[in-house]
C-alpha positions in Angstrom: 13.1 22.3 24.5 13.2 22.1 20.7 15.6 25.0 20.4 18.6 23.2 21.9 21.7 23.4 19.7 24.1 20.4 19.5 27.6 20.9 18.1 29.0 18.5 15.6 31.6 15.9 16.6 34.4 14.2 14.6 33.1 10.7 15.0 29.8 8.9 15.4 29.2 5.8 17.5 26.9 3.2 16.0 24.6 1.2 18.3 23.0 -2.0 17.0 20.2 -3.6 19.1 20.5 -7.3 18.3 18.9 -9.0 21.3 15.7 -10.1 19.5 14.8 -13.7 18.9 13.0 -13.1 15.6 9.7 -14.8 16.6 8.0 -13.8 13.3 10.6 -15.4 11.1 9.6 -19.0 11.9 13.3 -20.0 12.0 15.5 -22.0 14.4 17.8 -19.0 14.9 17.3 -15.2 15.3 16.9 -13.4 12.0 20.1 -11.5 12.3 22.0 -14.8 12.0 20.3 -16.1 8.9 22.5 -16.3 5.9 22.1 -14.2 2.7 24.6 -13.7 -0.1 27.3 -15.7 1.8 27.1 -13.8 5.1 24.7 -13.5 8.0 22.3 -10.6 8.0 24.1 -8.8 10.9 27.4 -9.1 9.1 26.0 -7.2 6.1 24.5 -4.6 8.5 27.8 -4.1 10.3 29.8 -3.9 7.0 27.6 -1.1 5.8 28.4 0.9 8.9 32.1 0.0 9.4 32.8 1.0 5.8 32.1 4.6 6.6 35.1 6.6 8.0 33.0 8.6 10.4 32.0 5.5 12.3 35.0 4.5 14.5 33.1 2.4 17.0 30.1 0.1 17.0 28.3 -1.2 20.1 26.3 -4.4 19.5 23.7 -5.2 22.1 23.1 -8.9 22.4 20.6 -11.2 24.1 21.9 -12.6 27.4 21.9 -16.1 26.0 23.4 -15.3 22.6 25.9 -17.9 21.6 26.4 -17.1 17.9 27.9 -13.6 17.6 31.2 -14.5 19.1 31.9 -17.0 16.3 31.4 -14.5 13.5 34.5 -13.2 11.8 33.4 -9.6 12.4 33.3 -10.2 16.1 37.1 -9.8 16.3 37.0 -6.3 14.8 38.6 -4.0 17.4 36.0 -1.3 16.6 33.2 -3.6 17.9 32.1 -3.9 21.6 29.3 -6.1 22.8 26.9 -5.5 25.8 23.9 -7.3 27.1 20.5 -6.2 26.2 17.0 -6.2 27.8 13.6 -7.6 27.2 12.4 -5.1 24.6 14.2 -3.3 21.8 14.0 0.0 23.8 15.5 -1.7 26.8 18.4 -2.9 24.7 19.1 0.5 23.2 19.0 2.0 26.7 21.5 -0.6 27.9 23.9 0.4 25.1 23.4 4.1 25.8 24.1 3.6 29.5 27.3 1.7 28.6 28.4 4.6 26.5 27.4 7.3 28.9 29.8 5.8 31.5 32.7 6.5 29.1 33.2 10.2 29.9 34.9 10.9 26.5 31.8 9.9 24.6 29.2 12.1 26.4 29.2 14.7 23.6 29.1 12.2 20.7 26.3 11.4 18.4 24.9 7.9 18.4 23.6 6.2 15.2 21.0 3.5 16.1 20.5 0.9 13.3 18.5 -2.3 13.2 20.6 -5.5 13.1 18.2 -6.9 10.5 18.5 -4.0 8.0 21.4 -5.2 5.9 20.6 -3.1 2.7 21.6 0.3 4.0 23.2 2.4 1.2 26.2 4.6 1.6 24.5 7.6 0.1 21.6 7.4 2.6 24.0 7.1 5.5 26.0 10.1 4.2 22.9 12.3 4.0 21.9 11.3 7.6 25.3 12.0 9.0 25.2 15.5 7.5 22.8 16.4 10.4 25.9 16.4 12.7 27.2 19.4 10.7 24.2 21.6 11.6 26.0 23.1 14.6 28.8 24.4 12.4 26.3 25.9 9.9 24.5 27.8 12.7 21.3 25.6 12.5 19.6 23.8 15.3 18.7 20.1 15.3 18.0 17.4 17.8 18.9 14.8 15.2 16.8 12.8 12.7 15.9 9.5 11.0 16.0 7.9 7.6 12.4 7.6 6.3 10.6 7.1 3.1 7.3 8.7 2.0 4.3 6.4 2.0 3.2 5.6 -1.5 0.4 3.1 -1.0 -3.2 3.7 0.0 -3.4 3.4 3.7 -6.4 1.8 5.5 -7.2 1.8 9.2 -9.1 -1.2 10.5 -11.9 -1.2 13.0 -10.4 -1.8 16.5 -9.8 -5.6 16.9 -11.3 -6.5 13.6 -10.0 -7.1 10.1 -12.4 -4.9 8.3 -11.8 -1.4 7.0 -12.8 1.5 9.2 -11.6 4.3 7.0 -8.9 5.3 4.5 -6.0 7.3 6.0 -4.7 10.3 4.0 -1.2 9.3 2.9 0.0 12.8 2.3 2.7 13.7 4.9 2.9 10.0 6.1 6.4 8.5 6.2 7.8 5.0 6.8 10.3 5.3 9.7 13.5 3.5 8.8 16.9 3.2 10.5 19.6 4.4 11.1 18.3 7.1 13.5 20.8 9.7 14.7 20.7 11.7 17.9 23.1 13.2 20.4 24.0 10.5 22.8 23.0 12.1 26.1 19.8 13.5 24.7 18.6 10.2 23.4 19.6 8.5 26.7 17.7 11.1 28.8 14.6 11.0 26.6 14.5 7.2 26.4 15.0 6.8 30.1 12.1 9.2 30.8 9.8 7.6 28.4 10.4 4.1 29.7 10.1 5.2 33.3 6.6 6.5 32.5 5.7 3.3 30.6 5.4 5.0 27.2 5.2 2.7 24.2 8.5 3.3 22.4 8.6 1.8 18.9 11.7 3.6 17.7 14.3 6.1 19.1 12.5 9.1 17.5 9.3 8.3 19.4 11.2 8.8 22.7 12.4 12.3 21.5 8.9 13.1 20.3 7.5 12.2 23.7 9.9 14.7 25.3 8.8 17.5 23.0 11.5 17.3 20.3 10.9 17.2 16.5 13.5 15.1 14.7 14.3 15.7 11.1 13.0 13.3 8.4 15.8 12.5 5.9 14.5 10.9 2.7 15.9 7.4 2.4 15.7 4.6 -0.1 12.7 2.3 0.2 14.9 -0.8 -0.4 16.4 -0.3 3.1 14.1 -3.1 4.3 14.0 -4.8 7.7 14.2 -8.6 7.5 11.2 -9.6 9.6 9.2 -12.2 7.7 10.5 -15.2 5.7 9.7 -13.5 2.4 11.9 -10.6 3.3 15.0 -12.8 3.0 14.6 -13.3 -0.8 14.0 -9.6 -1.2 17.1 -8.6 0.8 19.2 -11.1 -1.2 18.0 -9.5 -4.4 18.8 -6.0 -3.1 22.2 -7.0 -1.7 23.2 -8.7 -5.0 22.6 -5.5 -6.9 24.1 -3.1 -4.3 27.0 -1.1 -5.5 
């Protein structure tokens, strides 16, 4: 299965799962609607994607009870479509993929999945990841890949269910998985559907492909491409965005 060749395509569709409620943020609103540097987190995220000429369409997957996105200025951008998400992130991503799969003209496109709460994506990282779509023209074979950064800290594994060290994990060849993650639309849809139907724990899109026997490429990305998850992440994201060029 790993030797399947996917041809490049002129445009890439971005898919933003934004149906989460941000329970770890201890905030009155979902983390994607918190404000940093004069805009909401999701507005910064969308701006980083829409600024790239290869991305002509963005699908934002919203919580069924979301009442905030429609009031953002970016919501009126004709390149953006919204769909309703599911209970878990993987369910929301699949909802977006199913929507796109029913549009026949998009069946051979690549889809770029990016966290709504990763507002610090740099253009150079995005550019390197998008180069994977050119592999078909170069005669190489790829099922897609993800942005990731090598682990630099000493890693410890705790004893099951306890906050004590069981052993040190060798950090060589360990990577922090980031987003965006880029895959052929129909391949990602098929792999994610299969994994979810078999009750596999899917923590990111790459894990669905791994379950189906594929080996996505790791594209070295910047470690400041952080996900806003905890309250202290807001200040760090604000610092990075204020220095972003």
